[in-house]
N, CA and C of each residue as an Amber inpcrd file, in Angstrom:
protein
   324
 -15.3330000  41.0450000  48.4190000 -15.6400000  42.2430000  49.1610000
 -16.9090000  41.9960000  49.9780000 -16.9230000  42.3600000  51.2840000
 -18.1040000  42.1090000  52.1050000 -19.2820000  42.9660000  51.6650000
 -20.4660000  42.4770000  51.9810000 -21.6920000  43.2040000  51.6350000
 -21.7660000  44.4980000  52.4390000 -22.4510000  45.5250000  51.9260000
 -22.5680000  46.7760000  52.6760000 -23.3770000  46.5690000  53.9520000
 -23.1020000  47.3910000  54.9340000 -23.7360000  47.3060000  56.2440000
 -25.1920000  47.7490000  56.1430000 -26.1170000  46.9810000  56.7150000
 -27.5410000  47.2950000  56.6940000 -27.9080000  47.9400000  58.0220000
 -28.5530000  49.1120000  57.9730000 -28.9880000  49.7950000  59.1950000
 -30.2620000  49.1300000  59.7020000 -30.1970000  48.6080000  60.9160000
 -31.3480000  47.9920000  61.5590000 -31.7140000  48.8070000  62.7840000
 -33.0120000  48.9260000  63.0490000 -33.4910000  49.6610000  64.2190000
 -34.5140000  48.8000000  64.9510000 -34.6200000  49.0260000  66.2620000
 -35.6280000  48.3300000  67.0450000 -36.9970000  48.7930000  66.5470000
 -37.8660000  47.8440000  66.2740000 -39.1980000  48.1660000  65.7730000
 -39.3460000  47.9850000  64.2770000 -38.2580000  47.6840000  63.5530000
 -38.3650000  47.4270000  62.1180000 -39.2100000  46.1730000  61.8890000
 -40.0440000  46.2140000  60.8620000 -40.8170000  45.0400000  60.4580000
 -40.2270000  44.5830000  59.1300000 -39.7680000  43.3230000  59.0980000
 -39.0760000  42.8190000  57.9120000 -39.7500000  41.5600000  57.3770000
 -39.5250000  41.2940000  56.0950000 -39.9510000  40.0430000  55.4760000
 -38.6800000  39.2890000  55.1270000 -38.6290000  38.0050000  55.4920000
 -37.4310000  37.2070000  55.2480000 -37.6260000  36.2800000  54.0530000
 -36.4940000  35.8080000  53.5420000 -36.5350000  34.8960000  52.3960000
 -37.0630000  33.5180000  52.8060000 -36.6560000  33.0710000  54.0010000
 -37.1180000  31.7660000  54.4910000 -38.2730000  31.9790000  55.4600000
 -39.2660000  31.1530000  55.3610000 -40.4200000  31.2430000  56.2610000
 -40.1360000  30.4740000  57.5520000 -40.7850000  30.8880000  58.6100000
 -40.7200000  30.2060000  59.9000000 -41.5240000  28.9090000  59.7710000
 -41.2530000  27.8770000  60.5850000 -42.0380000  26.6360000  60.4910000
 -43.5500000  26.8380000  60.6530000 -43.9620000  27.9390000  61.3110000
 -45.3990000  28.2020000  61.4500000 -45.9920000  28.7260000  60.1460000
 -45.1480000  29.0870000  59.1870000 -45.6310000  29.5690000  57.8980000
 -45.4850000  31.0700000  57.7240000 -45.1640000  31.8000000  58.7940000
 -45.0340000  33.2530000  58.7040000 -43.6390000  33.6700000  58.2660000
 -43.5770000  34.7560000  57.4860000 -42.2680000  35.2720000  57.0710000
 -42.1200000  36.7560000  57.4180000 -42.9890000  37.2630000  58.3020000
 -42.9210000  38.6580000  58.7440000 -42.4400000  38.6710000  60.1960000
 -41.4050000  39.4980000  60.4530000 -40.7640000  39.5430000  61.7640000
 -40.6310000  40.9820000  62.2480000 -40.5680000  41.1620000  63.5720000
 -40.3360000  42.4670000  64.1910000 -39.0050000  42.3830000  64.9270000
 -38.1350000  43.3690000  64.7110000 -36.8440000  43.3930000  65.4000000
 -37.0520000  43.9750000  66.7940000 -36.6330000  43.2200000  67.8190000
 -36.8200000  43.6530000  69.2010000 -35.5100000  43.9070000  69.9390000
 -34.3990000  43.3760000  69.4530000 -33.1120000  43.5150000  70.1460000
 -32.0100000  43.6220000  69.1060000 -31.0560000  44.5310000  69.3560000
 -29.9410000  44.7080000  68.4330000 -28.6230000  44.4770000  69.1390000
 -27.6480000  44.0340000  68.3910000 -26.3100000  43.7640000  68.9050000
 -25.6250000  42.8500000  67.9080000 -24.6480000  42.0820000  68.3810000
 -24.0170000  41.1000000  67.5070000 -25.0500000  40.0510000  67.1010000
 -25.9360000  39.7270000  68.0300000 -27.0900000  38.8750000  67.7430000
 -28.3130000  39.7740000  67.7080000 -29.2130000  39.5100000  66.7860000
 -30.4230000  40.3150000  66.6510000 -31.6020000  39.4680000  67.1040000
 -32.4370000  40.0280000  67.9760000 -33.6280000  39.3360000  68.4460000
 -34.8110000  39.7270000  67.5880000 -35.4700000  38.7270000  67.0030000
 -36.6360000  38.9900000  66.1650000 -37.8160000  38.1750000  66.6740000
 -39.0270000  38.6900000  66.4830000 -40.2360000  38.0000000  66.9210000
 -41.1420000  37.7720000  65.7250000 -41.6030000  36.5490000  65.5710000
 -42.4870000  36.1840000  64.4690000 -43.8500000  36.8450000  64.6880000
 -44.3730000  37.4670000  63.6540000 -45.6680000  38.1390000  63.7630000
 -46.8280000  37.1450000  63.7200000 -46.5920000  35.9360000  63.2030000
 -47.6670000  34.9510000  63.0860000 -47.8920000  34.2000000  64.3930000
 -46.8040000  33.6490000  64.9600000 -46.9620000  32.8120000  66.1580000
 -46.4130000  33.4550000  67.4280000 -45.6150000  34.5300000  67.3030000
 -45.0980000  35.2160000  68.4870000 -43.8030000  34.6410000  69.0330000
 -43.1840000  33.6860000  68.3350000 -41.9370000  33.0670000  68.8030000
 -40.7830000  34.0590000  68.6920000 -39.9090000  34.1030000  69.7270000
 -38.7370000  34.9850000  69.7390000 -37.5130000  34.1650000  69.3550000
 -36.7070000  34.6900000  68.4080000 -35.5350000  33.9820000  67.9130000
 -34.3470000  34.9290000  67.9380000 -33.1830000  34.4420000  68.4070000
 -31.9310000  35.1840000  68.3150000 -31.1620000  34.6700000  67.1120000
 -30.6750000  35.6010000  66.2780000 -29.9670000  35.2170000  65.0660000
 -28.7550000  36.1110000  64.8960000 -27.6770000  35.5750000  64.3550000
 -26.4990000  36.3900000  64.0540000 -26.9020000  37.5150000  63.1200000
 -26.3160000  38.6890000  63.3410000 -26.6490000  39.8630000  62.5220000
 -26.3560000  39.6040000  61.0460000 -25.2070000  39.0160000  60.7600000
 -24.8140000  38.7770000  59.3670000 -25.7850000  37.8160000  58.6970000
 -26.1730000  36.7700000  59.4220000 -27.0990000  35.7860000  58.8750000
 -28.4570000  36.4360000  58.5830000 -28.9210000  37.2920000  59.4980000
 -30.1990000  37.9670000  59.3130000 -30.1440000  38.9390000  58.1390000
 -29.0390000  39.6960000  58.0150000 -28.9190000  40.6660000  56.9230000
 -29.0230000  39.9760000  55.5650000 -28.4970000  38.7640000  55.4640000
 -28.5810000  38.0240000  54.2030000 -29.9940000  37.5200000  53.9360000
 -30.7530000  37.2610000  55.0020000 -32.0940000  36.6870000  54.8480000
 -33.1860000  37.7320000  54.6310000 -32.8970000  39.0060000  54.8300000
 -33.9300000  40.0420000  54.6870000 -34.3030000  40.1890000  53.2210000
 -35.5940000  40.0970000  52.9400000 -36.0990000  40.3020000  51.5750000
 -36.5630000  41.7400000  51.4070000 -37.2880000  42.2810000  52.4190000
 -37.8060000  43.6440000  52.3070000 -38.0960000  44.2060000  53.6950000
 -38.0340000  45.5190000  53.7980000 -38.4570000  46.2240000  55.0020000
 -39.8970000  46.6520000  54.7830000 -40.8130000  46.1520000  55.6020000
 -42.2140000  46.5190000  55.4700000 -42.5110000  47.8190000  56.2130000
 -41.7930000  48.0440000  57.3100000 -41.9820000  49.2600000  58.1040000
 -40.6950000  49.5390000  58.8520000 -40.2710000  50.7910000  58.8620000
 -39.0530000  51.1590000  59.5890000 -39.4330000  51.5270000  61.0110000
 -38.5670000  51.1500000  61.9500000 -38.8120000  51.3750000  63.3590000
 -38.3960000  52.7480000  63.8170000 -37.9050000  52.8200000  65.0330000
 -37.5230000  54.0820000  65.6670000 -36.2090000  54.5810000  65.1010000
 -36.2640000  55.1150000  63.9020000 -35.0560000  55.6200000  63.2580000
 -34.6610000  56.9310000  63.9150000 -33.4140000  57.0290000  64.4180000
 -33.0130000  58.2700000  65.0920000 -32.9120000  59.4170000  64.0900000
 -33.2710000  60.6370000  64.5180000 -33.1410000  61.7830000  63.6110000
 -31.6740000  62.0800000  63.3620000 -31.3490000  62.7250000  62.2360000
 -29.9460000  63.0390000  61.9680000 -29.3970000  63.9680000  63.0400000
 -28.1830000  63.6930000  63.4510000 -27.5620000  64.4710000  64.5270000
 -27.1700000  65.8510000  64.0090000 -27.5110000  66.8750000  64.7800000
 -27.1390000  68.2420000  64.4290000 -25.9590000  68.6530000  65.3000000
 -24.9930000  69.3570000  64.7290000 -23.8590000  69.7910000  65.5480000
 -24.2980000  70.8510000  66.5490000 -23.7300000  70.7460000  67.7450000
 -24.0770000  71.7080000  68.7940000 -23.3650000  73.0310000  68.5370000
 -24.0540000  74.1440000  68.7840000 -23.3760000  75.4380000  68.6140000
 -22.3200000  75.6080000  69.7010000 -21.2560000  76.3400000  69.4200000
 -20.2170000  76.5170000  70.4330000 -20.7650000  77.3010000  71.6230000
 -20.3260000  76.8850000  72.8040000 -20.7750000  77.5500000  74.0280000
 -19.9790000  78.8370000  74.2310000 -20.7040000  79.8610000  74.6400000
 -20.0360000  81.1330000  74.9040000 -19.5760000  81.1540000  76.3540000
 -18.3450000  81.6150000  76.5550000 -17.8110000  81.7140000  77.9070000
 -18.1280000  83.1000000  78.4560000 -18.4290000  83.1800000  79.7550000
 -18.7050000  84.4980000  80.3220000 -17.4350000  85.3570000  80.3050000
 -17.5930000  86.6490000  80.0850000 -16.3940000  87.5010000  80.0460000
 -15.7210000  87.5490000  81.4170000 -14.3860000  87.6070000  81.3840000
 -13.6330000  87.6650000  82.6360000 -13.4030000  89.1190000  83.0160000
 -13.3010000  89.3570000  84.3010000 -13.0640000  90.7230000  84.7860000
 -11.6220000  91.1050000  84.4960000 -11.4000000  92.3610000  84.1560000
 -10.0070000  92.7650000  83.9580000  -9.2450000  92.6820000  85.2750000
  -8.0490000  92.1630000  85.1840000  -7.2130000  92.0520000  86.3800000
  -7.3910000  90.7350000  87.1150000  -8.2980000  89.8800000  86.6690000
  -8.4510000  88.5990000  87.3530000  -7.3130000  87.6750000  86.9320000
  -6.9720000  86.7620000  87.8180000  -5.8160000  85.8900000  87.5710000
  -6.1700000  84.6730000  86.7240000  -7.4360000  84.4300000  86.4990000
  -7.8190000  83.2670000  85.7060000  -7.4560000  83.5110000  84.2560000
  -6.8640000  82.5160000  83.6520000  -6.4970000  82.6520000  82.2470000
  -7.6910000  82.2630000  81.3740000  -7.7690000  82.8520000  80.2190000
  -8.8670000  82.5710000  79.3020000  -8.6740000  81.2310000  78.6050000
  -7.4380000  80.7730000  78.4800000  -7.1980000  79.4990000  77.8010000
  -7.3900000  78.3440000  78.7820000  -7.8160000  77.1790000  78.2800000
  -8.0100000  76.0330000  79.1670000  -6.6650000  75.5210000  79.6860000
  -6.7230000  74.8310000  80.8040000  -5.5060000  74.2890000  81.4100000
  -4.9230000  73.2120000  80.4990000  -3.6070000  73.1740000  80.3730000
  -3.0140000  72.1310000  79.5160000  -3.2080000  70.7610000  80.1450000
  -3.2610000  69.7410000  79.2950000  -3.4150000  68.3770000  79.7890000
  -2.1360000  67.9400000  80.4840000  -2.2550000  67.1640000  81.5580000
  -1.0380000  66.7130000  82.2380000  -0.2520000  65.7650000  81.3480000
   1.0690000  65.8500000  81.4580000   1.9240000  64.9790000  80.6620000
   1.9150000  63.5840000  81.2600000   2.0500000  62.5700000  80.4250000
   2.0780000  61.2100000  80.9640000   3.3360000  60.9980000  81.8120000
   3.1780000  60.1840000  82.8500000   4.3120000  59.9360000  83.7400000
   5.3320000  59.0600000  83.0460000   6.5850000  59.3440000  83.3130000
   7.6550000  58.5560000  82.7110000   7.9320000  57.3390000  83.5710000
   8.2160000  56.2460000  82.9310000   8.5540000  55.0280000  83.6420000
  10.0330000  55.0050000  83.9170000  10.4100000  54.6710000  85.1260000
  11.8110000  54.5810000  85.4730000  12.2210000  53.1130000  85.3340000
  13.1970000  52.8970000  84.4900000  13.6660000  51.5420000  84.2260000
  15.0620000  51.4090000  84.8050000  15.2030000  50.4120000  85.6830000
  16.5290000  50.1550000  86.2660000  17.2240000  49.1140000  85.4020000
  18.4390000  49.4120000  85.0440000  19.1950000  48.4820000  84.2250000
  20.1020000  47.6240000  85.0990000  20.2870000  46.4250000  84.7050000
  21.1400000  45.5180000  85.4700000  22.6030000  45.9030000  85.2600000
  23.3540000  45.8390000  86.3430000  24.8020000  46.1410000  86.2320000
  25.5120000  44.9490000  85.6500000  26.4810000  45.2240000  84.8180000
  27.2180000  44.1370000  84.1780000  28.6090000  44.0580000  84.7700000
């Protein structure tokens, strides 16, 4: 079974299991994606590493970065009342049906 997904944010400060050749093991996350960009706090070197490889090497989070606040659901929007006798319908327009493909069959 794969390991659980680790939430990473830009600005996280992490300590890794393996030290950098300069001797530092504290890194700052600067880029996220399939590859994660980290910068060594000791020498300033920037390294791109696979996300999975980095997740396995993390020993501890020293400081959490720009963690987004929990998303709140938006309240429903109120529609303005329609005038009596107006032709506009209160219900939204139906979605258009997908176009049918015309297939010509070969005569036998």
